[in-house]
C-alpha positions as CSV (number, residue, x, y, z in Angstrom):
1,M,145.3,164.0,57.4
2,S,142.1,163.4,58.9
3,T,138.8,164.5,57.2
4,G,135.0,164.4,57.9
5,G,132.9,165.9,60.8
6,T,134.9,168.0,63.1
7,G,137.9,165.7,62.7
8,G,140.9,167.3,61.1
9,I,139.8,170.8,62.1
10,G,143.2,170.8,64.0
11,E,144.8,171.2,60.7
12,L,144.0,174.8,61.0
13,V,146.6,175.1,63.8
14,L,150.3,175.5,63.0
15,G,152.4,175.2,65.9
16,G,156.0,175.2,67.4
17,F,157.9,172.8,69.6
18,S,161.1,172.5,71.4
19,G,164.2,170.7,70.2
20,T,165.9,169.9,66.8
21,A,164.0,166.6,66.3
22,L,160.3,166.1,66.1
23,P,158.8,165.4,69.6
24,P,156.5,162.3,69.6
25,R,153.6,164.4,71.0
26,Y,153.8,166.6,68.1
27,A,154.2,163.8,65.7
28,K,151.1,162.2,67.2
29,A,149.1,165.4,66.7
30,L,150.1,165.6,63.0
31,R,149.1,162.1,62.4
32,E,145.6,162.7,64.1
33,G,144.9,165.8,62.1
34,R,145.4,168.1,65.1
35,R,148.0,170.2,63.5
36,G,148.5,171.4,59.8
37,G,152.2,171.8,60.0
38,A,154.8,173.6,62.0
39,I,156.7,176.8,62.4
40,L,160.5,176.4,63.2
41,F,162.6,178.8,65.3
42,K,166.3,179.2,65.8
43,P,166.6,176.5,68.6
44,N,164.9,174.1,66.1
45,V,167.5,174.6,63.4
46,A,170.6,174.8,65.5
47,G,172.2,171.8,64.1
48,G,172.9,173.1,60.7
49,P,171.5,172.1,57.1
50,A,171.6,168.3,57.6
51,Q,169.8,168.4,61.0
52,V,167.2,170.9,59.5
53,A,166.5,168.7,56.5
54,A,166.2,165.6,58.6
55,L,163.6,167.4,60.9
56,A,161.7,168.4,57.8
57,R,161.6,164.7,56.7
58,E,160.3,163.8,60.1
59,L,157.5,166.3,59.6
60,H,156.5,165.1,56.3
61,A,156.6,161.4,57.4
62,A,154.3,162.2,60.2
63,C,151.6,163.3,57.7
64,D,149.8,160.8,55.5
65,G,148.8,162.5,52.2
66,S,149.2,166.2,51.8
67,P,152.4,167.7,52.9
68,P,152.4,169.7,56.2
69,F,153.1,173.5,56.1
70,V,156.8,173.6,57.1
71,S,157.4,177.3,57.8
72,V,160.0,179.8,59.1
73,D,160.6,183.4,59.4
74,Q,163.4,184.1,57.1
75,E,163.1,187.7,56.2
76,G,166.7,188.8,56.0
77,G,168.4,191.3,58.3
78,R,167.6,190.8,62.0
79,V,164.8,188.3,61.3
80,A,166.4,185.3,60.0
81,R,166.2,182.0,61.8
82,L,169.0,180.4,59.6
83,R,172.3,181.9,59.2
84,A,175.5,180.9,57.5
85,P,176.2,178.7,55.5
86,L,172.8,179.9,54.1
87,L,172.8,183.1,52.1
88,E,173.1,186.1,54.4
89,V,170.5,188.5,53.2
90,P,170.6,192.1,54.4
91,P,167.5,194.1,55.7
92,M,164.7,194.7,53.3
93,R,165.4,198.4,53.7
94,T,168.9,198.0,52.4
95,V,167.8,195.8,49.6
96,A,165.2,198.3,48.4
97,S,167.7,201.3,48.8
98,W,169.6,199.8,45.9
99,G,166.8,200.5,43.7
100,D,167.3,197.2,41.7
101,V,164.0,195.3,41.5
102,A,165.3,192.5,39.4
103,L,168.2,191.9,41.9
104,A,165.6,191.7,44.8
105,E,163.7,189.1,43.0
106,R,166.9,187.3,42.3
107,I,168.0,187.4,46.1
108,A,164.7,186.1,47.1
109,R,164.8,183.3,44.6
110,A,168.2,182.2,45.8
111,A,167.2,182.3,49.5
112,G,164.1,180.5,48.6
113,A,165.8,177.8,46.8
114,E,168.0,177.0,49.9
115,L,165.0,176.9,52.1
116,A,163.2,174.6,49.6
117,A,166.2,172.3,49.6
118,L,166.0,171.9,53.4
119,G,162.2,171.0,53.1
120,F,160.7,174.4,54.0
121,N,157.7,175.2,52.0
122,V,156.6,178.4,53.5
123,D,158.6,181.5,54.2
124,L,156.8,183.8,56.5
125,A,158.0,186.8,54.4
126,P,158.0,189.4,52.9
127,V,157.1,192.1,55.4
128,L,154.7,194.5,53.5
129,D,154.5,197.1,56.3
130,V,155.0,200.6,55.3
131,D,157.4,202.0,57.9
132,T,155.7,205.4,58.4
133,R,156.2,205.8,62.1
134,A,159.7,207.0,63.3
135,G,160.7,204.8,66.4
136,N,158.3,202.0,65.4
137,P,159.6,199.3,68.0
138,V,159.1,196.2,65.8
139,I,159.2,197.0,62.1
140,G,161.9,199.6,61.2
141,D,164.3,198.1,58.5
142,R,162.4,195.0,58.2
143,A,160.1,197.1,55.9
144,F,161.4,198.0,52.4
145,S,160.7,201.6,52.8
146,D,158.5,204.3,54.3
147,A,156.9,204.9,50.8
148,P,153.9,202.7,49.9
149,D,154.9,202.5,46.2
150,T,158.5,201.2,47.0
151,C,157.0,198.6,49.4
152,A,154.6,197.5,46.7
153,T,157.1,197.2,44.1
154,F,159.7,195.3,46.1
155,G,157.2,193.2,48.1
156,A,155.9,192.0,44.8
157,A,159.4,191.2,43.5
158,W,160.1,189.3,46.7
159,V,156.9,187.2,46.4
160,R,157.7,186.4,42.9
161,G,161.3,185.3,43.8
162,L,160.4,183.1,46.7
163,Q,157.5,181.5,44.8
164,G,159.6,181.1,41.8
165,A,161.8,178.9,44.0
166,G,158.9,176.7,44.9
167,L,158.1,178.3,48.3
168,L,154.9,179.6,49.4
169,A,155.4,183.4,50.3
170,C,153.5,184.9,53.3
171,G,153.2,188.7,53.2
172,K,152.8,190.4,56.5
173,H,151.2,192.0,58.7
174,F,147.8,192.7,57.1
175,P,146.6,195.4,56.9
176,G,149.7,197.0,58.2
177,H,151.9,197.3,61.3
178,G,154.2,200.2,60.0
179,D,152.4,203.0,61.8
180,T,152.4,201.5,65.3
181,T,154.1,202.9,68.5
182,K,153.8,199.5,70.3
183,D,155.1,196.0,69.5
184,S,152.2,193.4,69.3
185,H,154.6,190.9,70.9
186,V,154.2,192.9,74.2
187,D,151.1,195.1,73.9
188,L,148.1,195.8,71.7
189,P,148.8,198.5,69.1
190,V,146.2,200.8,67.7
191,V,146.6,202.7,64.4
192,E,144.3,205.7,64.3
193,A,144.4,206.4,60.6
194,P,141.5,207.2,58.5
195,R,140.2,204.6,56.0
196,E,141.3,206.8,53.0
197,R,144.9,206.6,54.4
198,L,144.8,203.0,54.9
199,D,143.6,202.4,51.4
200,R,146.3,204.7,50.0
201,V,149.2,203.8,52.1
202,E,149.0,200.6,54.2
203,L,147.1,198.5,51.7
204,A,149.1,199.3,48.6
205,P,151.8,196.7,49.1
206,F,149.1,193.9,50.0
207,R,147.3,194.6,46.7
208,A,150.5,194.5,44.8
209,A,151.4,191.2,46.7
210,V,148.1,189.8,45.7
211,D,148.5,190.7,42.2
212,A,151.9,189.0,42.2
213,G,150.0,185.8,43.3
214,V,151.2,185.6,47.1
215,A,149.9,182.4,48.6
216,L,149.4,183.6,52.2
217,L,148.9,186.6,54.0
218,M,149.5,187.1,57.9
219,T,147.2,189.2,60.1
220,A,148.5,192.0,62.3
221,H,147.4,192.0,66.1
222,V,146.6,195.6,65.7
223,V,143.3,197.5,66.2
224,Y,142.3,199.9,63.3
225,P,139.2,202.0,64.7
226,A,138.5,203.1,61.0
227,L,137.8,199.5,60.3
228,D,136.9,197.9,63.7
229,P,137.0,199.9,66.9
230,E,136.6,196.7,69.0
231,V,139.2,194.1,68.2
232,P,142.4,193.6,66.4
233,A,142.5,192.6,62.8
234,T,143.2,189.0,63.5
235,L,139.8,188.7,65.5
236,S,137.8,191.1,63.2
237,P,135.4,190.1,60.4
238,A,135.7,193.6,59.0
239,V,139.4,192.8,58.2
240,A,139.8,189.0,57.9
241,T,136.6,188.7,55.8
242,D,135.6,192.0,54.3
243,L,139.1,193.7,53.7
244,R,140.8,190.5,52.6
245,R,137.9,190.3,50.0
246,A,138.4,194.0,49.1
247,V,142.1,193.4,48.3
248,G,141.1,190.4,46.2
249,F,142.9,187.8,48.3
250,D,141.5,184.2,48.2
251,G,144.6,182.4,49.5
252,V,145.3,181.3,53.1
253,L,144.9,184.0,55.7
254,V,147.1,183.0,58.8
255,S,147.1,184.6,62.2
256,D,150.1,186.0,63.7
257,D,151.0,184.0,66.9
258,L,148.2,183.8,69.3
259,E,150.6,183.6,72.2
260,M,151.8,187.1,71.5
261,R,150.8,189.4,74.4
262,A,148.6,191.6,72.2
263,I,146.2,188.7,72.1
264,E,147.1,186.5,75.1
265,A,146.9,189.2,77.7
266,R,143.2,189.8,76.6
267,W,141.9,186.4,75.3
268,E,142.2,182.9,76.4
269,V,143.8,181.0,73.6
270,G,140.8,178.8,72.8
271,D,138.6,181.8,72.6
272,A,141.0,183.7,70.6
273,A,141.4,180.6,68.1
274,V,137.5,180.4,67.8
275,Q,137.2,184.3,67.2
276,A,139.9,184.4,64.6
277,I,138.5,181.5,62.5
278,A,135.0,183.0,62.8
279,A,136.4,186.3,61.7
280,G,137.9,184.8,58.6
281,C,141.4,183.5,59.4
282,D,142.1,180.2,57.8
283,A,145.0,179.1,59.9
284,L,146.3,179.9,63.3
285,L,149.8,180.2,64.6
286,V,150.3,179.1,68.3
287,C,154.1,179.0,68.3
288,W,155.4,177.8,71.7
289,S,153.2,175.7,73.9
290,E,151.9,172.4,72.8
291,D,149.3,172.6,75.7
292,K,148.0,175.9,74.3
293,Q,148.0,174.3,70.9
294,D,145.8,171.5,72.1
295,R,143.5,173.9,73.9
296,A,143.1,175.9,70.6
297,V,142.2,172.7,68.8
298,D,139.8,171.5,71.5
299,A,138.1,175.0,71.4
300,L,137.6,174.8,67.6
301,E,136.3,171.3,67.7
302,R,133.7,172.2,70.4
303,E,132.5,175.2,68.5
304,A,132.2,173.3,65.3
305,A,130.3,170.6,67.1
306,R,127.8,173.3,68.6
307,S,127.5,175.7,65.6
308,P,126.7,174.7,61.9
309,A,127.7,178.2,60.9
310,F,131.2,177.8,62.5
311,R,131.5,174.3,61.1
312,A,131.0,175.7,57.7
313,R,133.5,178.4,58.3
314,C,136.1,175.8,59.3
315,A,135.3,173.8,56.1
316,E,135.9,176.9,54.0
317,A,139.3,177.4,55.8
318,R,140.2,173.8,55.4
319,A,139.4,174.0,51.8
320,R,141.8,176.9,51.4
321,M,144.4,175.1,53.2
322,A,144.1,171.9,51.1
323,R,144.1,174.0,47.9
324,T,147.4,175.6,49.0
325,R,149.0,172.6,50.2
326,G,148.1,171.0,46.9
327,A,150.4,173.4,45.2
328,I,153.4,172.4,47.3
329,R,156.0,170.6,45.2
330,V,159.2,170.9,47.2
331,R,160.4,168.1,49.5
332,P,163.6,167.9,51.6
333,Q,166.5,167.2,49.5
334,G,169.3,164.6,49.9
335,D,173.0,165.8,50.6
336,A,173.7,166.3,46.9
337,G,170.5,168.6,46.4
338,I,171.4,170.5,49.6
339,A,174.9,171.1,48.6
340,A,173.7,172.3,45.1
341,A,171.5,174.9,46.7
342,I,173.4,176.0,49.8
343,G,176.7,177.4,48.6
344,G,176.1,176.5,45.1
345,A,176.8,178.5,41.9
346,E,173.8,180.8,42.1
347,S,173.9,181.3,45.8
348,R,177.6,182.3,45.6
349,A,177.0,184.7,42.8
350,V,174.2,186.4,44.6
351,A,176.3,186.6,47.8
352,S,179.0,188.2,45.8
353,E,176.6,190.8,44.4
354,I,175.4,191.7,47.8
355,A,178.8,191.9,49.2
356,R,179.7,194.4,46.2
357,R,176.6,196.4,47.0
358,L,177.4,196.7,50.6
359,G,181.1,197.5,49.8
360,T,182.4,194.5,52.0
């Protein structure tokens, strides 16, 4: 990947693309240091394990040197991009309701081992939000609980399990999306909680995840007036720099998707990209449009060429990204390795225990 000057700043952008094979345009962007990896969605993984591993190999082959981030939202329950024959994990609320922390960690490790065999190195999980708002339109049973201590205990266990399997875990949505009445995919939520309440409730699971060594955190496109009354967390230095420092996190802080309406309806993607990096984010998700990804990269490069302070901020973000990429050891496995992980002895044993707990 490219280094030096403003070249390689595009590595701060993690994008998505169409299809089950790597598009030439996206491969070129990876080679030129204009992407730092990719996020895969259901249409990208429709061909089953062999196709997914082949796509992961293409992503790795397009990068000379450090591995790209190959990420996926595989939380369990309704947010799982890959289904059978991979391990079917119930919602996090269900997992926590069993009260068995060791089992939660075991499930996460088994699910993580399957993803790692396919070539994923980042799971955008666990959800660390505390589901305190009845009728929350986006969190609900994705959260472990409405109690911060339960979310903290099980969130940390999920981090240990995923990272024990060789993945990088990404806790979300910092500093908390559980008390919203709006879905940030479609509008900009506001959480009117005082700082004391945020410290006591919302931040408890994130502190626990940091203590467990979580590699990445994802920001929330949510305004918290007690922290910053002007802009959502993703664009706020009070959150992305000051609060991340307060919880002791020095890993990669990645934005939620800048194409979500909470951001896109108010900020042009290039402006949002610059504001997010300036605020303290280290990586940016732009999940759907390759044109918008290019606009984000172009904006970052222009601002870095203009502003020494911004150029230094990009260098800090790239250093965090490089350090985290340097910890990646997993690579896409061959047929034997995939078969050993997916439907192998441990996966079957965990699936059997899940079925027993569910009474199925």
